N, C-alpha and C positions, 0 to 999 in steps of 0.2 A: 509408289504411293497408290497402288490400285485397290487396296482394301482398307480404306480409311473409314473409321466410324465417326460420324458427326452427331453430336448431341443436338438433335433437331427439336426437342420439346420446347425450347425457349426461342426458337427462330420464328420470325413472323411470316405469315402468308403474304406474299407480294403479288401485285398485278399492275397492269398499265395504270399510270397515275400515281403509283407509290413513289416516295422520295426518301432520301436520307442514306445514312450509312449502310443499312442492310442492302439497299439497291446497289450501292457502290461495290460492296463485297460480291454480290452476284455478278456484276459486270467484270470485276477483276478475275473471278473464277472462270467465267466464260472465256476471257482472253488468255489467262495463264494455263488453264487445264484443258481447254477445248479448242485452242488454236484460232480463236476469233480475234478480230480487231475492231471491237465496237467502242463507242464513246464511253468513257468512265466519268459520267457527270452526275451520278447519284439520282438520276431521274429515269424512272421506268417508262420509257417511251416505246414507240413502234419498233425501233431497232432491237431493243432489249426483248420485247415481247416475241418478235420473230425468232431471235436466237434461242429463247427458251422453248418455243414451239418446236424448233428444229431438234434441240436436244431431247425433248420429250418424245418426238417421233422416232429418233434414232434409238432410243431406249425402249421403244414399244409401249410408251405410256400414252394416256389420252393427251393429245396435244392441245391443252387448254390455254397455254401461255401464262398460267398462274404458277408461281413458285410456292409449292406446298412441301410437306415433309419429304415425300418421295423425290421431288425435284431437287431439294436442298442436298439430299444424299447423293444424287447423280452429279450435281455440280461439283461436289468434293472428290469425285472419282475421275481421274484422267481418262481421256478416250484412248 
């Protein structure tokens, strides 16, 4: 599953404070594809932000902690 294309045009930009199903999906992707064990509570808190920053840093993106189009694509690609 290393070359998955994700239709990111309709995916929301998420950041600390965001809530709901898209955040839950981000948390599941972090846990299932990236070996993390963070809370899956659909709340984009500090733990989720730190995990996103770590993912962005590991992919040599700007580590903003914001889930944008590029970060969505990285989330869908296993480490």
